[in-house]
C-alpha positions as CSV (number, residue, x, y, z in Angstrom):
1,M,-272.1,-202.8,-87.1
2,M,-273.2,-200.4,-84.3
3,V,-271.0,-202.2,-81.7
4,P,-268.0,-199.9,-81.1
5,G,-265.5,-202.7,-81.3
6,V,-266.4,-204.0,-84.7
7,L,-264.3,-201.5,-86.7
8,F,-261.2,-202.2,-84.6
9,E,-261.7,-206.0,-84.8
10,E,-261.9,-205.7,-88.6
11,L,-258.5,-203.9,-88.5
12,G,-257.0,-206.8,-86.5
13,F,-257.2,-205.4,-83.0
14,T,-258.7,-207.2,-80.1
15,Y,-261.2,-204.7,-78.7
16,L,-261.9,-204.5,-74.9
17,G,-264.5,-202.1,-73.6
18,P,-265.9,-199.6,-73.2
19,I,-265.1,-199.7,-69.4
20,D,-265.5,-197.2,-66.6
21,G,-262.1,-195.4,-66.3
22,H,-262.9,-194.5,-62.7
23,D,-263.4,-198.1,-61.6
24,I,-259.8,-199.0,-60.6
25,P,-260.4,-202.7,-59.9
26,K,-262.1,-203.1,-63.3
27,L,-259.2,-201.3,-65.0
28,I,-256.7,-203.6,-63.4
29,E,-258.7,-206.7,-64.4
30,T,-259.0,-205.4,-68.0
31,F,-255.3,-204.7,-68.3
32,K,-254.5,-208.1,-67.1
33,Q,-256.8,-209.6,-69.7
34,A,-255.2,-207.4,-72.4
35,D,-251.8,-208.6,-71.3
36,N,-252.8,-212.2,-72.1
37,V,-254.0,-211.5,-75.6
38,D,-251.7,-212.2,-78.6
39,G,-251.4,-209.3,-81.0
40,P,-252.5,-205.7,-80.8
41,V,-255.2,-204.8,-78.2
42,L,-257.3,-201.7,-78.0
43,V,-258.7,-200.9,-74.5
44,H,-261.6,-198.4,-74.7
45,V,-261.8,-196.4,-71.4
46,L,-264.4,-193.8,-70.7
47,T,-263.6,-191.0,-68.1
48,T,-265.0,-187.7,-67.0
49,K,-262.5,-184.9,-66.8
50,G,-262.3,-183.5,-63.3
51,K,-264.2,-186.5,-61.9
52,G,-265.4,-185.9,-58.4
53,Y,-265.0,-182.1,-58.4
54,Q,-268.1,-180.4,-59.8
55,P,-266.6,-177.1,-61.0
56,A,-264.0,-179.1,-63.0
57,E,-266.6,-181.5,-64.4
58,A,-268.8,-178.6,-65.5
59,D,-266.0,-176.8,-67.5
60,S,-263.4,-179.1,-68.9
61,H,-261.8,-176.3,-71.0
62,K,-261.2,-173.9,-68.1
63,W,-259.9,-176.7,-65.9
64,H,-257.5,-178.2,-68.4
65,G,-254.9,-175.9,-67.0
66,I,-255.8,-173.9,-63.9
67,S,-254.2,-171.3,-61.8
68,P,-254.8,-171.1,-58.0
69,Y,-258.4,-171.3,-56.9
70,K,-260.7,-171.7,-53.9
71,I,-261.4,-175.4,-53.5
72,E,-264.8,-174.8,-51.8
73,S,-266.3,-172.8,-54.7
74,G,-263.9,-173.3,-57.7
75,Q,-263.4,-169.6,-57.9
76,V,-260.1,-168.8,-59.7
77,L,-257.9,-166.5,-57.7
78,K,-256.8,-164.1,-60.4
79,A,-253.5,-162.5,-59.8
80,V,-253.5,-158.7,-60.1
81,G,-251.0,-157.8,-62.8
82,K,-250.3,-157.4,-66.5
83,P,-252.1,-159.5,-69.1
84,M,-250.4,-162.3,-71.0
85,Y,-249.2,-161.9,-74.6
86,T,-251.9,-164.4,-75.6
87,E,-254.6,-162.0,-74.4
88,V,-253.1,-159.2,-76.4
89,F,-253.0,-161.4,-79.5
90,G,-256.6,-162.4,-79.1
91,Q,-257.9,-158.8,-78.7
92,T,-255.7,-157.5,-81.5
93,L,-257.0,-160.2,-83.8
94,I,-260.5,-159.1,-83.1
95,D,-259.6,-155.5,-83.8
96,L,-258.0,-156.4,-87.1
97,A,-260.9,-158.8,-88.1
98,K,-263.4,-156.0,-87.7
99,Q,-261.4,-154.1,-90.4
100,D,-260.7,-157.0,-92.7
101,K,-263.3,-159.7,-93.4
102,R,-260.7,-162.0,-95.0
103,I,-259.3,-163.0,-91.6
104,V,-260.1,-166.5,-90.5
105,A,-258.7,-168.1,-87.3
106,V,-257.7,-171.8,-87.4
107,T,-256.5,-173.7,-84.4
108,P,-255.9,-177.4,-83.6
109,A,-257.9,-177.8,-80.3
110,M,-256.4,-174.8,-78.7
111,P,-259.1,-172.1,-78.7
112,T,-258.8,-171.4,-75.0
113,G,-255.0,-171.6,-74.7
114,S,-254.5,-169.6,-77.8
115,G,-256.8,-166.8,-76.6
116,L,-259.4,-167.3,-79.4
117,I,-262.5,-167.8,-77.3
118,P,-263.4,-164.1,-77.5
119,F,-262.7,-164.2,-81.2
120,S,-265.0,-167.2,-81.7
121,K,-267.8,-165.4,-79.9
122,E,-267.4,-162.3,-82.0
123,F,-266.9,-164.1,-85.3
124,P,-268.3,-167.6,-85.0
125,D,-268.3,-168.1,-88.8
126,R,-264.6,-167.2,-89.0
127,M,-263.2,-169.5,-86.3
128,I,-262.3,-173.1,-87.2
129,D,-261.2,-175.6,-84.5
130,V,-260.0,-178.7,-86.4
131,G,-259.3,-180.7,-83.2
132,I,-256.0,-182.3,-82.4
133,A,-254.9,-182.3,-86.0
134,E,-252.1,-179.8,-86.6
135,Q,-251.2,-181.2,-90.0
136,H,-254.8,-180.7,-91.2
137,A,-254.9,-177.2,-89.8
138,A,-251.8,-176.3,-91.8
139,T,-253.1,-177.7,-95.0
140,M,-256.5,-176.0,-94.4
141,C,-254.7,-172.7,-93.9
142,A,-252.9,-173.2,-97.2
143,A,-256.2,-173.8,-99.0
144,L,-257.9,-170.8,-97.4
145,A,-255.0,-168.6,-98.4
146,M,-255.1,-169.8,-102.0
147,E,-258.8,-168.8,-102.1
148,G,-257.9,-165.2,-101.1
149,L,-258.6,-165.4,-97.4
150,K,-256.2,-164.4,-94.6
151,P,-255.9,-167.5,-92.4
152,V,-254.2,-167.2,-88.9
153,F,-252.8,-170.5,-87.8
154,A,-252.9,-170.1,-84.0
155,V,-250.8,-172.8,-82.4
156,Y,-248.3,-173.5,-79.6
157,S,-244.7,-173.7,-80.8
158,T,-244.3,-177.2,-79.4
159,F,-247.4,-178.5,-81.3
160,M,-246.5,-176.9,-84.6
161,Q,-243.7,-179.5,-84.9
162,R,-246.4,-182.0,-85.8
163,A,-247.2,-180.0,-89.0
164,Y,-243.7,-179.7,-90.3
165,D,-244.3,-181.6,-93.5
166,Q,-247.4,-179.6,-94.3
167,I,-245.7,-176.3,-93.6
168,V,-243.0,-177.2,-96.0
169,H,-245.0,-178.7,-98.9
170,D,-248.5,-177.2,-98.6
171,I,-247.7,-173.7,-97.3
172,C,-244.1,-172.6,-98.1
173,R,-243.6,-174.5,-101.3
174,H,-246.8,-173.0,-102.7
175,N,-245.9,-169.6,-101.1
176,A,-249.3,-169.5,-99.5
177,N,-250.0,-166.3,-97.6
178,V,-250.6,-167.9,-94.2
179,M,-250.1,-166.0,-91.0
180,F,-248.6,-168.1,-88.1
181,A,-249.4,-167.0,-84.6
182,I,-246.9,-169.1,-82.6
183,D,-247.8,-169.0,-78.9
184,R,-245.6,-170.3,-76.0
185,A,-242.4,-169.4,-77.9
186,G,-239.4,-170.0,-75.6
187,F,-239.5,-171.5,-72.1
188,V,-243.0,-172.3,-70.8
189,G,-242.5,-172.8,-67.1
190,P,-245.4,-174.7,-65.6
191,D,-246.5,-176.0,-69.0
192,G,-243.8,-178.6,-68.6
193,E,-240.8,-180.1,-70.3
194,T,-242.7,-181.4,-73.3
195,H,-244.1,-177.9,-74.1
196,Q,-240.9,-176.0,-74.4
197,G,-241.2,-173.7,-77.5
198,V,-237.6,-173.6,-78.4
199,Y,-237.3,-175.5,-81.7
200,D,-239.6,-173.6,-84.1
201,V,-236.9,-171.2,-85.2
202,A,-234.6,-174.0,-86.1
203,F,-237.1,-176.0,-88.1
204,M,-238.7,-173.0,-89.8
205,R,-235.7,-170.7,-90.5
206,H,-234.3,-173.0,-93.3
207,I,-237.6,-173.2,-95.2
208,P,-237.7,-170.9,-98.3
209,N,-240.3,-168.2,-98.6
210,I,-241.1,-167.7,-94.9
211,V,-240.7,-164.6,-92.8
212,L,-240.1,-165.0,-89.0
213,M,-240.7,-162.2,-86.4
214,M,-240.6,-161.9,-82.6
215,P,-241.6,-158.7,-80.7
216,K,-239.8,-157.1,-77.8
217,D,-243.1,-156.1,-76.2
218,E,-246.9,-156.2,-76.6
219,N,-247.1,-153.0,-78.6
220,E,-244.6,-154.4,-81.2
221,L,-246.6,-157.6,-81.3
222,R,-249.7,-155.6,-82.4
223,H,-247.7,-153.9,-85.2
224,M,-246.3,-157.3,-86.3
225,M,-249.8,-158.6,-86.6
226,K,-250.6,-155.7,-88.8
227,T,-247.4,-156.4,-90.8
228,A,-248.5,-160.0,-91.3
229,L,-251.9,-158.9,-92.4
230,D,-250.6,-156.5,-95.0
231,Y,-247.9,-158.9,-96.3
232,N,-248.9,-160.5,-99.5
233,E,-245.8,-162.3,-100.6
234,G,-246.0,-165.6,-98.8
235,P,-246.2,-167.1,-95.3
236,I,-245.2,-165.0,-92.3
237,A,-245.0,-165.8,-88.6
238,Y,-244.9,-163.9,-85.4
239,R,-243.9,-165.8,-82.3
240,Y,-244.5,-164.6,-78.7
241,P,-243.8,-166.0,-75.2
242,R,-245.8,-167.5,-72.4
243,N,-245.2,-164.4,-70.3
244,N,-247.0,-161.4,-68.9
245,V,-246.5,-158.4,-71.2
246,V,-243.9,-155.7,-70.5
247,G,-246.6,-153.0,-69.8
248,V,-245.8,-150.5,-72.5
249,P,-248.5,-148.1,-73.9
250,L,-250.3,-149.4,-76.9
251,D,-250.5,-147.4,-80.1
252,D,-254.0,-146.6,-81.4
253,V,-252.9,-146.9,-85.1
254,L,-251.1,-150.0,-86.2
255,V,-248.6,-149.7,-89.1
256,P,-246.5,-152.4,-90.9
257,I,-242.8,-152.8,-89.9
258,P,-240.4,-152.9,-92.8
259,I,-239.6,-156.5,-93.5
260,G,-236.1,-157.5,-92.3
261,S,-235.5,-154.3,-90.3
262,W,-233.9,-154.4,-86.9
263,E,-234.1,-151.6,-84.2
264,Q,-231.0,-150.2,-82.4
265,L,-232.2,-149.4,-78.9
266,R,-228.8,-148.4,-77.4
267,P,-225.7,-147.1,-79.2
268,S,-222.6,-149.3,-79.1
269,E,-219.0,-148.5,-78.5
270,G,-217.3,-151.7,-79.5
271,Y,-219.9,-154.1,-78.1
272,A,-223.5,-154.9,-78.9
273,V,-226.1,-157.5,-77.8
274,I,-228.4,-158.6,-80.6
275,A,-231.5,-159.9,-78.8
276,S,-234.9,-161.2,-79.8
277,G,-238.2,-161.2,-78.0
278,S,-238.1,-161.2,-74.2
279,M,-234.3,-161.3,-74.3
280,V,-234.3,-157.7,-75.4
281,Q,-235.4,-156.6,-72.0
282,L,-232.7,-158.7,-70.4
283,A,-230.1,-157.3,-72.7
284,E,-231.1,-153.7,-71.8
285,E,-230.8,-154.5,-68.1
286,A,-227.3,-156.0,-68.7
287,A,-226.2,-153.0,-70.8
288,E,-227.4,-150.6,-68.0
289,M,-225.4,-152.6,-65.4
290,V,-222.1,-152.6,-67.3
291,K,-222.5,-148.9,-68.3
292,R,-221.7,-148.1,-64.6
293,E,-218.4,-149.9,-65.2
294,G,-217.5,-147.8,-68.2
295,I,-218.6,-150.4,-70.8
296,T,-221.0,-149.0,-73.4
297,A,-222.8,-151.9,-75.0
298,G,-225.4,-151.4,-77.7
299,V,-228.7,-153.3,-77.7
300,I,-230.3,-154.3,-81.0
301,N,-233.9,-155.5,-81.2
302,A,-233.6,-158.3,-83.8
303,R,-237.3,-158.4,-84.4
304,F,-236.9,-160.3,-87.7
305,L,-235.3,-163.7,-87.3
306,K,-235.6,-164.2,-91.0
307,P,-234.7,-162.2,-93.1
308,L,-231.8,-160.7,-91.1
309,D,-231.0,-157.0,-91.2
310,E,-227.9,-157.6,-93.4
311,Q,-227.2,-153.9,-93.7
312,M,-227.0,-153.5,-89.9
313,L,-224.8,-156.6,-89.7
314,R,-222.4,-155.2,-92.3
315,E,-222.2,-151.9,-90.4
316,L,-221.5,-153.6,-87.1
317,A,-218.7,-155.7,-88.8
318,V,-217.1,-152.6,-90.4
319,R,-217.0,-150.9,-87.0
320,G,-215.4,-153.9,-85.5
321,T,-218.2,-154.4,-83.0
322,K,-218.0,-157.5,-80.9
323,L,-221.4,-159.2,-80.8
324,I,-223.5,-161.3,-78.4
325,V,-226.5,-162.9,-80.0
326,L,-229.0,-163.5,-77.2
327,E,-232.1,-165.6,-77.7
328,E,-234.4,-168.0,-75.8
329,T,-234.3,-170.7,-78.4
330,S,-232.3,-173.8,-79.4
331,Q,-228.8,-172.5,-80.2
332,A,-228.5,-175.1,-83.0
333,G,-230.2,-173.6,-86.0
334,S,-230.9,-170.3,-84.2
335,M,-230.9,-166.7,-85.4
336,G,-227.3,-166.7,-84.0
337,S,-226.5,-169.5,-86.4
338,A,-227.9,-167.4,-89.2
339,V,-225.7,-164.4,-88.2
340,L,-222.6,-166.7,-88.3
341,E,-223.7,-168.1,-91.7
342,F,-224.1,-164.5,-93.0
343,Y,-220.6,-163.5,-92.0
344,A,-219.1,-166.7,-93.4
345,E,-220.8,-166.1,-96.7
346,Q,-219.4,-162.5,-96.8
347,G,-215.9,-163.9,-96.1
348,L,-215.7,-162.1,-92.7
349,H,-214.0,-164.6,-90.5
350,D,-212.7,-162.2,-87.9
351,V,-216.0,-160.9,-86.6
352,H,-216.4,-161.8,-82.9
353,V,-219.8,-163.4,-82.4
354,Q,-220.7,-165.0,-79.1
355,L,-223.9,-167.1,-79.1
356,M,-226.1,-167.3,-75.9
357,G,-229.0,-169.6,-76.3
358,I,-230.3,-173.0,-75.2
359,P,-227.8,-175.9,-75.4
360,D,-228.3,-179.2,-77.2
361,R,-230.4,-180.9,-74.5
362,F,-233.9,-181.1,-73.2
363,I,-234.8,-178.6,-70.5
364,E,-236.7,-180.0,-67.6
365,H,-239.8,-178.7,-65.8
366,G,-239.5,-175.6,-63.7
367,S,-240.3,-171.9,-63.6
368,I,-239.2,-169.8,-66.5
369,K,-236.7,-168.1,-64.1
370,E,-235.3,-171.4,-63.1
371,Q,-235.0,-172.6,-66.7
372,R,-233.2,-169.5,-67.8
373,E,-230.8,-169.8,-64.9
374,E,-230.1,-173.4,-65.8
375,V,-229.0,-172.5,-69.3
376,G,-227.3,-169.2,-68.4
377,L,-229.8,-166.8,-69.9
378,T,-229.5,-164.3,-67.1
379,V,-228.5,-160.6,-66.8
380,E,-225.4,-161.7,-64.8
381,N,-224.2,-164.0,-67.5
382,V,-224.6,-161.4,-70.2
383,C,-222.7,-158.9,-68.1
384,A,-219.9,-161.4,-67.6
385,E,-219.6,-161.9,-71.4
386,L,-219.5,-158.2,-72.0
387,R,-216.8,-157.8,-69.3
388,K,-214.8,-160.6,-70.9
389,M,-215.0,-158.8,-74.3
390,A,-213.9,-155.5,-72.7
391,V,-210.8,-157.2,-71.3
392,Q,-210.0,-158.8,-74.7
393,S,-210.4,-155.4,-76.4
394,S,-208.4,-153.4,-74.0
395,Y,-205.8,-152.6,-76.7
396,G,-208.4,-151.5,-79.3
397,I,-210.9,-153.1,-81.7
398,P,-209.6,-154.2,-85.1
399,K,-211.6,-152.9,-88.1
400,T,-213.2,-155.5,-90.4
401,R,-212.7,-155.1,-94.1
402,F,-215.1,-156.5,-96.7
403,P,-213.5,-158.6,-99.4
404,S,-213.4,-156.8,-102.8
């Protein structure tokens, strides 16, 4: 019973192995043998990560995804610049955990990528890595929350898809007070096509009881983490991109943000861009450019993707403001879809809403800049849409009336 293959043979598999995964002739021979077997076959291959390069063999976590380095020594060439959002999340979680002993971090085999290694060293008894088992991580978080703890489910957007059923049934249906830290939200650049974090809004927005947030900068992320910690009415998520931070000053004291409140960053005169996350900065650049042409476009930081700021949406409709909803997420099921749904429910069918998001297709590998250009999420395209609105409104903007 100690032979590795017995278990698989009992399940009906033909077991071949273990074999040296670095022995190419042996691999080819084994695969040919497997091809001649009737029924399911399990080939057990043993490999060493980074085989042949000592620095990589010695630290598989660090070398899972590596930036430029000196090949002679393995020394990573760190770029001088702003930190990543992931680093801000990790440090802020440590700061909050020092103040609140209920915080427990849970991650499915992503302690390094999710920025939790410093947390695990500071609080080894409050860090749980469940391995590649997103479903289990979600259910564990639900159980921890029901016992009065404050679990933080730290996960990449693309991998959270695996836990959809558990998020619905174990967390949201029970209204468990789980905090989701959704990393790699939006385009992911070098992480590749399979890692695009553009679907989580669509598959979470429709689930009852959950709150969804996205910050415009790293300081707002910190306040959102405090908001989530103080929130006691159910699951709440903050999503953040695989980008360097904006570089704004960080507040010493963190305070909760009123749930569902948006922030008007620029006043509007007929036009406004409702943007979320990193798109807020892009919207501000576009508004500044068209301002030189006499177009005054407002910019709204839609920091809550659910619930929406319905009061602000009503005010914009009453003023006849033409809107662009700008977001780096799948356009189907997006916050923009939610805005359209809101106006339809209110019977406001003449509100002009232009959606700018990611079309209904998979986006291939490339830099974040290239990916944004491919789908039209650029300053130039936002300016073009605002100019088009200005031409259409040259004879005035009709006022919207709410049905009685």
